C-alpha positions as a Markdown table, in Angstrom:
| # | Residue | x | y | z |
|---|---|---|---|---|
| 1 | Met | 0.0 | 0.0 | 0.0 |
| 2 | Val | 1.3 | 3.4 | -1.0 |
| 3 | Glu | 0.8 | 6.1 | 1.7 |
| 4 | Leu | 0.4 | 9.8 | 1.0 |
| 5 | Asp | 3.8 | 10.5 | 2.5 |
| 6 | Asp | 5.4 | 8.2 | -0.1 |
| 7 | Val | 4.2 | 10.1 | -3.1 |
| 8 | Pro | 7.3 | 11.8 | -4.7 |
| 9 | Ile | 6.6 | 15.4 | -5.6 |
| 10 | Gly | 8.8 | 17.5 | -7.8 |
| 11 | Pro | 12.5 | 17.2 | -8.5 |
| 12 | Pro | 15.0 | 16.0 | -5.8 |
| 13 | Pro | 16.0 | 18.7 | -3.4 |
| 14 | Thr | 19.4 | 20.4 | -4.1 |
| 15 | Asp | 19.8 | 22.0 | -0.7 |
| 16 | Gly | 21.3 | 18.9 | 0.8 |
| 17 | Pro | 20.4 | 18.2 | 4.4 |
| 18 | His | 16.7 | 17.1 | 4.0 |
| 19 | Pro | 16.5 | 14.3 | 1.3 |
| 20 | Ser | 13.0 | 13.2 | 2.5 |
| 21 | Arg | 11.4 | 16.6 | 2.0 |
| 22 | Ser | 10.3 | 15.8 | -1.6 |
| 23 | Arg | 8.5 | 12.7 | -0.2 |
| 24 | Arg | 6.3 | 14.6 | 2.2 |
| 25 | Gly | 4.0 | 16.5 | -0.3 |
| 26 | Gly | 1.2 | 14.0 | -0.6 |
| 27 | Trp | -0.8 | 15.6 | 2.2 |
| 28 | Leu | -0.6 | 18.9 | 0.5 |
| 29 | Val | -2.0 | 17.4 | -2.7 |
| 30 | Ala | -4.9 | 15.9 | -0.6 |
| 31 | Ala | -5.5 | 19.3 | 1.0 |
| 32 | Ala | -5.7 | 21.0 | -2.4 |
| 33 | Leu | -8.2 | 18.4 | -3.6 |
| 34 | Ala | -10.3 | 18.9 | -0.5 |
| 35 | Ala | -10.3 | 22.6 | -1.1 |
| 36 | Leu | -11.3 | 22.1 | -4.7 |
| 37 | Val | -14.3 | 19.9 | -3.6 |
| 38 | Gly | -15.3 | 22.8 | -1.3 |
| 39 | Ala | -15.0 | 25.2 | -4.2 |
| 40 | Phe | -17.2 | 23.0 | -6.3 |
| 41 | Phe | -20.0 | 23.1 | -3.7 |
| 42 | Ala | -19.6 | 26.8 | -3.1 |
| 43 | Gly | -19.7 | 27.4 | -6.9 |
| 44 | Leu | -22.9 | 25.3 | -7.2 |
| 45 | Ser | -24.6 | 27.4 | -4.4 |
| 46 | Thr | -23.4 | 30.6 | -6.0 |
| 47 | His | -24.7 | 29.5 | -9.4 |
| 48 | Asp | -28.2 | 28.8 | -7.9 |
| 49 | Phe | -28.2 | 32.2 | -6.2 |
| 50 | Ile | -27.2 | 34.1 | -9.4 |
| 51 | Thr | -29.9 | 32.3 | -11.5 |
| 52 | His | -32.5 | 33.8 | -9.0 |
| 53 | Leu | -31.4 | 37.4 | -9.6 |
| 54 | Asp | -34.0 | 37.7 | -12.3 |
| 55 | Gly | -36.7 | 37.2 | -9.7 |
| 56 | Gln | -38.2 | 34.1 | -11.4 |
| 57 | Ile | -38.6 | 30.6 | -10.1 |
| 58 | His | -35.7 | 28.3 | -10.8 |
| 59 | Ala | -34.5 | 24.8 | -9.7 |
| 60 | Val | -32.1 | 24.6 | -6.8 |
| 61 | His | -29.4 | 22.0 | -6.5 |
| 62 | Cys | -29.8 | 20.1 | -3.3 |
| 63 | Ser | -27.6 | 17.0 | -3.5 |
| 64 | Val | -23.9 | 16.3 | -2.7 |
| 65 | Met | -23.9 | 13.9 | -5.7 |
| 66 | Pro | -22.6 | 15.6 | -8.9 |
| 67 | Gly | -25.1 | 15.2 | -11.7 |
| 68 | Asp | -28.2 | 14.9 | -9.6 |
| 69 | Asp | -31.2 | 16.9 | -10.9 |
| 70 | Ala | -32.0 | 20.3 | -9.3 |
| 71 | Ile | -35.3 | 20.7 | -7.4 |
| 72 | Val | -37.9 | 23.3 | -8.3 |
| 73 | Gly | -40.1 | 23.0 | -5.2 |
| 74 | Gln | -39.4 | 23.4 | -1.5 |
| 75 | Ser | -36.1 | 21.9 | -0.3 |
| 76 | Gly | -33.6 | 22.5 | 2.5 |
| 77 | Cys | -31.3 | 24.2 | 0.1 |
| 78 | Lys | -34.0 | 26.6 | -1.1 |
| 79 | Asp | -35.0 | 27.4 | 2.4 |
| 80 | Ala | -31.3 | 28.1 | 3.2 |
| 81 | Met | -30.9 | 30.3 | 0.1 |
| 82 | Leu | -34.0 | 32.4 | 1.0 |
| 83 | Ser | -33.0 | 32.7 | 4.7 |
| 84 | Pro | -31.4 | 35.9 | 5.9 |
| 85 | Trp | -28.2 | 34.0 | 6.8 |
| 86 | Ser | -27.4 | 33.1 | 3.2 |
| 87 | Ser | -26.1 | 36.6 | 2.3 |
| 88 | Phe | -24.9 | 39.9 | 3.7 |
| 89 | Phe | -26.1 | 43.5 | 3.0 |
| 90 | Arg | -29.6 | 42.3 | 2.0 |
| 91 | Arg | -31.1 | 45.8 | 2.6 |
| 92 | Ser | -28.5 | 47.4 | 0.3 |
| 93 | Ile | -28.3 | 44.8 | -2.5 |
| 94 | Trp | -31.2 | 42.9 | -4.0 |
| 95 | Gly | -30.8 | 39.4 | -2.5 |
| 96 | Gly | -27.6 | 40.5 | -0.7 |
| 97 | Leu | -24.0 | 39.3 | -1.2 |
| 98 | Pro | -24.0 | 35.5 | -1.0 |
| 99 | Val | -21.8 | 33.9 | 1.7 |
| 100 | Ser | -21.0 | 31.3 | -1.0 |
| 101 | Val | -19.2 | 33.9 | -3.1 |
| 102 | Ala | -16.7 | 34.4 | -0.3 |
| 103 | Ala | -16.5 | 30.7 | 0.3 |
| 104 | Leu | -15.7 | 30.0 | -3.3 |
| 105 | Ala | -12.9 | 32.5 | -3.3 |
| 106 | Val | -11.5 | 31.1 | 0.0 |
| 107 | Phe | -11.6 | 27.5 | -1.1 |
| 108 | Ala | -10.0 | 28.4 | -4.5 |
| 109 | Phe | -7.2 | 30.4 | -2.7 |
| 110 | Leu | -6.5 | 27.6 | -0.3 |
| 111 | Ala | -6.2 | 25.1 | -3.1 |
| 112 | Ala | -3.7 | 27.3 | -4.9 |
| 113 | Leu | -1.8 | 27.9 | -1.7 |
| 114 | Ser | -1.5 | 24.2 | -1.1 |
| 115 | Ile | 0.1 | 23.8 | -4.5 |
| 116 | Ala | 2.3 | 26.8 | -4.0 |
| 117 | Ile | 3.6 | 25.4 | -0.7 |
| 118 | Leu | 4.0 | 22.0 | -2.4 |
| 119 | Leu | 6.3 | 23.5 | -5.1 |
| 120 | Arg | 8.5 | 25.3 | -2.6 |
| 121 | Arg | 11.9 | 23.6 | -2.5 |
| 122 | Asn | 12.6 | 24.6 | 1.1 |
| 123 | Arg | 9.2 | 24.3 | 2.6 |
| 124 | Thr | 9.0 | 24.1 | 6.4 |
| 125 | Arg | 6.4 | 24.3 | 9.1 |
| 126 | His | 6.4 | 28.0 | 8.7 |
| 127 | Asp | 4.7 | 27.5 | 5.3 |
| 128 | Thr | 2.3 | 24.8 | 6.4 |
| 129 | Phe | 1.4 | 26.8 | 9.5 |
| 130 | Phe | -0.2 | 29.5 | 7.2 |
| 131 | Leu | -2.2 | 26.8 | 5.4 |
| 132 | Phe | -3.4 | 25.5 | 8.7 |
| 133 | Ala | -4.4 | 29.0 | 9.8 |
| 134 | Gly | -6.2 | 29.6 | 6.5 |
| 135 | Ala | -8.0 | 26.3 | 6.8 |
| 136 | Met | -9.4 | 27.4 | 10.1 |
| 137 | Leu | -11.5 | 30.1 | 8.4 |
| 138 | Pro | -13.9 | 27.8 | 6.4 |
| 139 | Ala | -13.9 | 25.3 | 9.3 |
| 140 | Val | -15.1 | 27.9 | 11.9 |
| 141 | Ala | -17.5 | 29.4 | 9.4 |
| 142 | Ser | -18.9 | 25.9 | 8.7 |
| 143 | Ile | -19.5 | 25.3 | 12.5 |
| 144 | Ile | -21.3 | 28.7 | 12.8 |
| 145 | Trp | -23.6 | 28.1 | 9.8 |
| 146 | Ala | -24.3 | 24.5 | 10.8 |
| 147 | Val | -25.5 | 25.7 | 14.2 |
| 148 | Ile | -27.7 | 28.3 | 12.4 |
| 149 | Ala | -29.1 | 25.6 | 10.2 |
| 150 | Ala | -29.9 | 23.4 | 13.1 |
| 151 | Thr | -31.3 | 26.0 | 15.5 |
| 152 | Gln | -32.9 | 28.5 | 13.1 |
| 153 | Leu | -33.8 | 26.6 | 9.9 |
| 154 | Gly | -34.5 | 23.2 | 11.3 |
| 155 | Asp | -33.1 | 21.6 | 8.2 |
| 156 | Phe | -29.7 | 21.1 | 6.5 |
| 157 | Cys | -28.9 | 22.1 | 2.9 |
| 158 | Gln | -27.1 | 19.1 | 1.4 |
| 159 | Val | -24.8 | 21.3 | -0.8 |
| 160 | Cys | -24.0 | 23.3 | 2.4 |
| 161 | Val | -23.2 | 20.0 | 4.2 |
| 162 | Gly | -20.8 | 19.3 | 1.3 |
| 163 | Met | -19.0 | 22.5 | 2.1 |
| 164 | Tyr | -19.0 | 21.7 | 5.8 |
| 165 | Ala | -17.4 | 18.3 | 5.2 |
| 166 | Ser | -14.9 | 19.7 | 2.8 |
| 167 | Ser | -13.9 | 22.4 | 5.3 |
| 168 | Gly | -13.4 | 19.8 | 8.1 |
| 169 | Leu | -11.4 | 17.5 | 5.8 |
| 170 | Leu | -9.2 | 20.4 | 4.6 |
| 171 | Leu | -8.5 | 21.4 | 8.2 |
| 172 | Val | -7.5 | 17.8 | 9.1 |
| 173 | Leu | -5.2 | 17.5 | 6.1 |
| 174 | Ala | -3.7 | 20.9 | 6.8 |
| 175 | Val | -2.9 | 19.8 | 10.3 |
| 176 | Val | -1.3 | 16.5 | 9.1 |
| 177 | Ala | 0.7 | 18.3 | 6.5 |
| 178 | His | 2.0 | 20.7 | 9.1 |
| 179 | Val | 3.0 | 17.9 | 11.5 |
| 180 | Arg | 4.7 | 16.0 | 8.7 |
| 181 | Ala | 6.6 | 19.1 | 7.4 |
| 182 | Glu | 10.2 | 19.8 | 8.1 |
| 183 | Pro | 10.7 | 21.7 | 11.4 |
| 184 | Ala | 11.6 | 25.3 | 10.9 |
| 185 | Gly | 14.4 | 25.1 | 13.3 |
| 186 | Gly | 15.7 | 28.5 | 14.4 |
| 187 | Thr | 14.7 | 30.3 | 11.3 |
| 188 | Pro | 12.7 | 33.5 | 11.9 |
| 189 | Arg | 9.0 | 33.7 | 11.1 |
| 190 | Pro | 8.5 | 34.7 | 7.5 |
| 191 | Trp | 6.2 | 37.7 | 8.2 |
| 192 | Gly | 6.8 | 39.1 | 4.7 |
| 193 | Arg | 5.7 | 35.9 | 3.0 |
| 194 | Trp | 2.7 | 35.5 | 5.3 |
| 195 | Gly | 1.7 | 39.0 | 4.6 |
| 196 | Leu | 2.0 | 38.5 | 0.9 |
| 197 | Trp | -0.2 | 35.3 | 1.1 |
| 198 | Phe | -2.7 | 37.1 | 3.3 |
| 199 | Gly | -2.9 | 39.9 | 0.7 |
| 200 | Glu | -3.4 | 37.5 | -2.1 |
| 201 | Gly | -6.2 | 35.7 | -0.3 |
| 202 | Thr | -7.9 | 39.0 | 0.5 |
| 203 | Ala | -7.5 | 40.1 | -3.1 |
| 204 | Ala | -9.0 | 36.8 | -4.3 |
| 205 | Val | -12.1 | 37.4 | -2.2 |
| 206 | Ala | -12.4 | 41.0 | -3.2 |
| 207 | Ala | -12.1 | 40.2 | -6.9 |
| 208 | Leu | -14.9 | 37.7 | -6.8 |
| 209 | Val | -17.1 | 40.0 | -4.7 |
| 210 | Val | -16.6 | 42.8 | -7.3 |
| 211 | Leu | -17.4 | 40.4 | -10.1 |
| 212 | Tyr | -20.6 | 39.3 | -8.4 |
| 213 | Leu | -21.7 | 42.9 | -7.7 |
| 214 | Ala | -21.2 | 43.6 | -11.4 |
| 215 | Leu | -23.7 | 40.9 | -12.2 |
| 216 | Val | -26.5 | 42.2 | -9.9 |
| 217 | Pro | -29.1 | 44.2 | -11.8 |
| 218 | Ser | -28.9 | 47.9 | -10.7 |
| 219 | Glu | -32.4 | 48.8 | -11.8 |
| 220 | Arg | -35.4 | 46.8 | -10.7 |
| 221 | Lys | -38.9 | 47.6 | -12.1 |
| 222 | Ser | -40.4 | 45.7 | -9.2 |
| 223 | Leu | -39.5 | 48.5 | -6.8 |
| 224 | Ala | -42.6 | 50.3 | -8.0 |
| 225 | Gly | -44.8 | 47.4 | -6.8 |
| 226 | Cys | -47.2 | 45.2 | -8.6 |
| 227 | Gly | -50.6 | 46.8 | -8.2 |
| 228 | Arg | -52.6 | 48.6 | -5.5 |
| 229 | Leu | -55.6 | 48.1 | -3.2 |
| 230 | Val | -58.6 | 49.8 | -4.7 |
| 231 | Met | -60.8 | 49.4 | -1.7 |
| 232 | Thr | -59.2 | 49.8 | 1.7 |
| 233 | Glu | -62.3 | 50.3 | 4.0 |
| 234 | Asp | -63.0 | 47.3 | 6.1 |
| 235 | Lys | -66.7 | 47.5 | 6.3 |
| 236 | Lys | -67.2 | 43.9 | 7.6 |
| 237 | Gly | -64.3 | 44.0 | 10.1 |
| 238 | Val | -62.5 | 41.1 | 8.6 |
| 239 | Leu | -59.0 | 42.5 | 8.7 |
| 240 | Leu | -57.2 | 41.2 | 11.8 |
| 241 | Gln | -54.9 | 43.6 | 13.6 |
| 242 | Met | -51.5 | 42.1 | 14.5 |
| 243 | Pro | -49.6 | 43.2 | 17.6 |
| 244 | Gly | -46.8 | 45.7 | 17.1 |
| 245 | Glu | -45.9 | 49.4 | 17.3 |
| 246 | Gly | -45.0 | 50.1 | 13.7 |
| 247 | Ile | -46.6 | 53.1 | 11.9 |
| 248 | Thr | -46.5 | 52.1 | 8.2 |
| 249 | Pro | -49.8 | 50.5 | 7.3 |
| 250 | Ala | -49.4 | 47.0 | 5.8 |
| 251 | Leu | -51.8 | 44.3 | 4.7 |
| 252 | Ser | -50.6 | 40.7 | 4.7 |
| 253 | Val | -52.7 | 38.2 | 2.7 |
| 254 | Ile | -52.1 | 34.7 | 4.1 |
| 255 | Asp | -53.4 | 31.2 | 4.4 |
| 256 | Pro | -52.7 | 29.7 | 7.9 |
| 257 | Leu | -51.8 | 26.3 | 6.4 |
| 258 | Cys | -49.7 | 27.7 | 3.5 |
| 259 | Pro | -46.0 | 26.7 | 3.8 |
| 260 | Ser | -44.9 | 29.7 | 1.7 |
| 261 | Cys | -46.8 | 31.9 | 4.1 |
| 262 | Arg | -45.0 | 30.4 | 7.1 |
| 263 | Ala | -41.6 | 30.9 | 5.4 |
| 264 | Phe | -42.5 | 34.4 | 4.4 |
| 265 | Asp | -43.5 | 35.2 | 8.0 |
| 266 | Gln | -40.2 | 33.9 | 9.3 |
| 267 | Arg | -38.2 | 35.9 | 6.7 |
| 268 | Leu | -40.1 | 39.1 | 7.6 |
| 269 | Ala | -39.5 | 38.6 | 11.3 |
| 270 | Ser | -35.8 | 37.8 | 10.8 |
| 271 | Ser | -35.4 | 40.9 | 8.7 |
| 272 | Gly | -36.5 | 43.1 | 11.6 |
| 273 | Leu | -38.4 | 45.3 | 9.2 |
| 274 | Asp | -41.8 | 44.0 | 10.5 |
| 275 | Ala | -41.2 | 46.2 | 13.6 |
| 276 | Gln | -41.8 | 49.2 | 11.3 |
| 277 | Leu | -45.2 | 47.9 | 10.0 |
| 278 | Asn | -48.6 | 48.3 | 11.4 |
| 279 | Thr | -49.8 | 45.0 | 10.0 |
| 280 | Arg | -53.3 | 43.7 | 9.5 |
| 281 | Ile | -54.1 | 40.2 | 8.1 |
| 282 | Leu | -56.5 | 39.3 | 5.4 |
| 283 | Leu | -57.3 | 35.6 | 5.5 |
| 284 | Phe | -57.4 | 33.9 | 2.1 |
| 285 | Pro | -57.6 | 30.1 | 2.7 |
| 286 | Leu | -56.8 | 28.1 | -0.4 |
| 287 | Asp | -59.3 | 25.5 | 0.6 |
| 288 | Ser | -62.3 | 24.7 | -1.6 |
| 289 | Arg | -64.5 | 24.0 | 1.4 |
| 290 | Cys | -65.0 | 27.8 | 1.8 |
| 291 | Asn | -63.1 | 29.4 | -1.1 |
| 292 | Trp | -65.1 | 29.2 | -4.4 |
| 293 | Met | -62.0 | 30.6 | -6.3 |
| 294 | Val | -60.1 | 27.3 | -6.0 |
| 295 | Lys | -61.3 | 24.1 | -7.6 |
| 296 | Gln | -59.2 | 21.8 | -5.4 |
| 297 | Ser | -58.1 | 22.3 | -1.9 |
| 298 | Leu | -54.4 | 23.2 | -1.8 |
| 299 | His | -54.4 | 23.5 | 2.0 |
| 300 | Pro | -57.3 | 21.4 | 3.4 |
| 301 | Gly | -58.3 | 22.6 | 6.9 |
| 302 | Ala | -57.4 | 26.2 | 6.3 |
| 303 | Cys | -61.1 | 27.2 | 6.3 |
| 304 | Ala | -61.5 | 25.9 | 9.9 |
| 305 | Leu | -58.5 | 27.8 | 11.1 |
| 306 | Ser | -59.6 | 31.0 | 9.3 |
| 307 | Glu | -63.0 | 30.7 | 11.0 |
| 308 | Ala | -61.2 | 30.3 | 14.4 |
| 309 | Met | -59.1 | 33.4 | 13.9 |
| 310 | Leu | -62.1 | 35.5 | 12.8 |
| 311 | Cys | -64.2 | 34.1 | 15.8 |
| 312 | Ala | -61.6 | 35.4 | 18.3 |
| 313 | Pro | -59.7 | 38.3 | 16.7 |
| 314 | Glu | -57.8 | 39.0 | 20.0 |
| 315 | Gln | -56.3 | 35.5 | 19.8 |
| 316 | Ala | -55.7 | 35.5 | 16.0 |
| 317 | Lys | -51.9 | 35.8 | 16.4 |
| 318 | Ala | -51.7 | 32.9 | 18.8 |
| 319 | Ile | -53.9 | 30.7 | 16.6 |
| 320 | Leu | -51.7 | 31.6 | 13.6 |
| 321 | Asp | -48.5 | 30.9 | 15.4 |
| 322 | Trp | -49.8 | 27.5 | 16.5 |
| 323 | Ala | -51.0 | 26.7 | 12.9 |
| 324 | Phe | -47.5 | 27.7 | 11.5 |
| 325 | Ala | -45.7 | 25.7 | 14.2 |
| 326 | Asp | -47.8 | 22.5 | 13.6 |
| 327 | Gln | -48.5 | 23.0 | 10.0 |
| 328 | Glu | -47.4 | 19.6 | 8.5 |
| 329 | Arg | -49.6 | 17.6 | 11.0 |
| 330 | Leu | -52.6 | 20.0 | 10.5 |
| 331 | Leu | -52.3 | 19.7 | 6.7 |
| 332 | Thr | -52.4 | 15.9 | 7.0 |
| 333 | Leu | -55.3 | 16.0 | 9.5 |
| 334 | Gly | -57.2 | 18.4 | 7.3 |
| 335 | Ala | -56.9 | 16.2 | 4.2 |
| 336 | His | -58.4 | 13.2 | 6.1 |
| 337 | Asp | -60.7 | 14.8 | 8.7 |
| 338 | Pro | -61.3 | 18.6 | 8.4 |
| 339 | Ala | -63.8 | 18.4 | 11.3 |
| 340 | Ala | -61.0 | 17.2 | 13.6 |
| 341 | Ile | -59.2 | 20.5 | 13.1 |
| 342 | Glu | -62.4 | 22.3 | 14.3 |
| 343 | Arg | -62.5 | 20.2 | 17.4 |
| 344 | Glu | -58.8 | 20.6 | 18.1 |
| 345 | Val | -58.7 | 24.4 | 17.7 |
| 346 | Ala | -61.8 | 24.7 | 19.9 |
| 347 | Glu | -60.0 | 22.6 | 22.6 |
| 348 | Arg | -56.8 | 24.7 | 22.4 |
| 349 | Phe | -58.6 | 28.0 | 22.2 |
| 350 | Pro | -61.8 | 27.9 | 24.2 |
| 351 | Ala | -62.7 | 31.4 | 23.0 |
| 352 | Val | -63.6 | 30.0 | 19.6 |
| 353 | Ser | -65.7 | 27.1 | 21.0 |
| 354 | Gly | -69.3 | 27.4 | 19.8 |
| 355 | Cys | -68.3 | 29.6 | 16.9 |
| 356 | Val | -66.1 | 27.5 | 14.6 |
| 357 | Gly | -68.3 | 25.7 | 12.1 |
| 358 | Thr | -71.3 | 27.9 | 12.6 |
| 359 | Ser | -73.0 | 29.9 | 9.8 |
| 360 | Lys | -71.8 | 33.1 | 11.4 |
| 361 | Ala | -68.1 | 32.0 | 11.2 |
| 362 | Lys | -68.5 | 30.8 | 7.6 |
| 363 | Asp | -70.1 | 34.2 | 6.7 |
| 364 | Arg | -67.0 | 36.0 | 8.2 |
| 365 | Val | -64.7 | 33.9 | 6.0 |
| 366 | Thr | -66.9 | 34.7 | 3.0 |
| 367 | Ser | -66.6 | 38.4 | 3.8 |
| 368 | Ser | -62.9 | 38.1 | 4.0 |
| 369 | Leu | -62.8 | 36.5 | 0.6 |
| 370 | Arg | -65.2 | 39.1 | -0.9 |
| 371 | Phe | -62.7 | 41.8 | 0.3 |
| 372 | Ala | -60.1 | 40.1 | -1.8 |
| 373 | Val | -62.5 | 40.0 | -4.8 |
| 374 | Ala | -63.4 | 43.6 | -4.4 |
| 375 | Asn | -59.7 | 44.5 | -4.7 |
| 376 | Ala | -59.1 | 42.0 | -7.5 |
| 377 | Leu | -56.4 | 40.2 | -5.5 |
| 378 | Pro | -54.5 | 37.4 | -7.2 |
| 379 | Val | -55.4 | 33.9 | -6.0 |
| 380 | Val | -52.1 | 33.3 | -4.4 |
| 381 | Thr | -50.6 | 33.5 | -0.9 |
| 382 | Pro | -48.6 | 35.1 | 0.6 |
| 383 | Gln | -49.1 | 38.7 | -0.5 |
| 384 | Leu | -47.9 | 41.9 | 1.2 |
| 385 | Tyr | -49.3 | 45.4 | 0.6 |
| 386 | Val | -47.3 | 48.3 | 2.1 |
| 387 | Asp | -49.2 | 51.6 | 2.1 |
| 388 | Asp | -51.7 | 49.9 | -0.3 |
| 389 | Val | -48.9 | 49.0 | -2.8 |
| 390 | Arg | -48.4 | 45.3 | -3.4 |
| 391 | Leu | -44.9 | 43.8 | -3.3 |
| 392 | Cys | -44.2 | 41.8 | -6.4 |
| 393 | Asp | -44.0 | 38.1 | -5.9 |
| 394 | Glu | -40.2 | 37.9 | -6.4 |
| 395 | Asp | -39.8 | 40.5 | -3.7 |
| 396 | Thr | -41.5 | 38.4 | -1.1 |
| 397 | Asp | -38.6 | 36.0 | -1.0 |
| 398 | Leu | -35.0 | 36.7 | -2.0 |
| 399 | Gly | -35.5 | 40.5 | -2.5 |
| 400 | Leu | -37.8 | 41.0 | 0.5 |
| 401 | Glu | -35.4 | 43.1 | 2.7 |
| 402 | Tyr | -34.1 | 45.2 | -0.2 |
| 403 | Thr | -37.5 | 46.1 | -1.6 |
| 404 | Leu | -39.3 | 46.5 | 1.7 |
| 405 | Asn | -36.5 | 48.7 | 3.0 |
| 406 | His | -36.6 | 50.8 | -0.2 |
| 407 | Met | -40.4 | 51.3 | 0.2 |
| 408 | Leu | -40.2 | 52.2 | 3.8 |
| 409 | Asn | -37.4 | 54.7 | 3.1 |
| 410 | Gln | -39.4 | 56.2 | 0.3 |
| 411 | Arg | -42.4 | 56.7 | 2.6 |
| 412 | Ala | -40.2 | 58.2 | 5.3 |
| 413 | Glu | -38.7 | 60.7 | 2.8 |
| 414 | Ala | -42.1 | 61.6 | 1.5 |
| 415 | Gly | -43.3 | 62.2 | 5.0 |
| 416 | Ala | -40.3 | 64.4 | 5.8 |
| 417 | Met | -40.9 | 66.7 | 2.8 |
| 418 | Pro | -42.5 | 70.1 | 3.6 |
């Protein structure tokens, strides 16, 4: 069996005292390969992010196996991409600056650095120490983002897991390469060389960031919104006031059993911009039991939950939070026994007991739907209207922070004008 240490690399050394140095480069080759694997996954993630800059729906790669088909619907990788932790500066750049762009640059640099150290004729632990220090960066970042995925997203992106594994393997190989390298002896630390390498790594990240920013569209027509409310008066009292101290009027059109609505609610809360909104909710259940605009129930059981929220407006937020938290089970229950949802919500929230399932409750849901008809709202959830202006669909996911922040700033500037 041939071990990595036995792989001869480069010409025999000519400096004399260390004839085995040329036989200790196999670990550096392995480190370079691990970094290239990490760069592959980071590039895949960056590619998916860039394809979504047009605001349309695209497939997302969510497998560590090269060649596997991308997924159009919901997946852990799409949830991760849309989350506020996938990019920086989301209020200043549409979609933000993806973390994967920096990861791609770092992995590529570390691969090049491994080869550069390998080709040095007098490499010592001074050289491999810098590789070890550099490998710490993606390893620590992987730990941080893995904790975020586990605690905040509740799911792991498989492409991200590929980057985590590559980072860990790279760090291990860098440590082994450092231990196996020739001791530096009494030679002084090469601060100049370390400084040069640090500058090259920083330049690699900066170059890729600048290239990405050049690809981001500077003008977006969606900033003007996609329609307005034509009738804002709530004659039937079906708009549910949400708690908060924001002053900008907003209307959120949701279905309590809509997975996209739950994800949108989480993104809005994570952005912190919801604190500036005075939000009311219009219930729009995509359930054919009460909604004549849908031929087939997309979210069975949503009618019963909408009735409950309208029966007890003061508990609407608590009911909605419960529905979002237990959404998968409630969807399954609604598909098999919608009446069971009525019984369960009445048990959990006694204030709705004796109201859910009655003609009065059904009439309230009908009035909510008629408000949507009067405003010619699209048959889709979620929707967000800020000061009666509707955010375009693409701006309710990846571009939420940028567009909403722009609209809030515009309103603030208009209010400040004499």
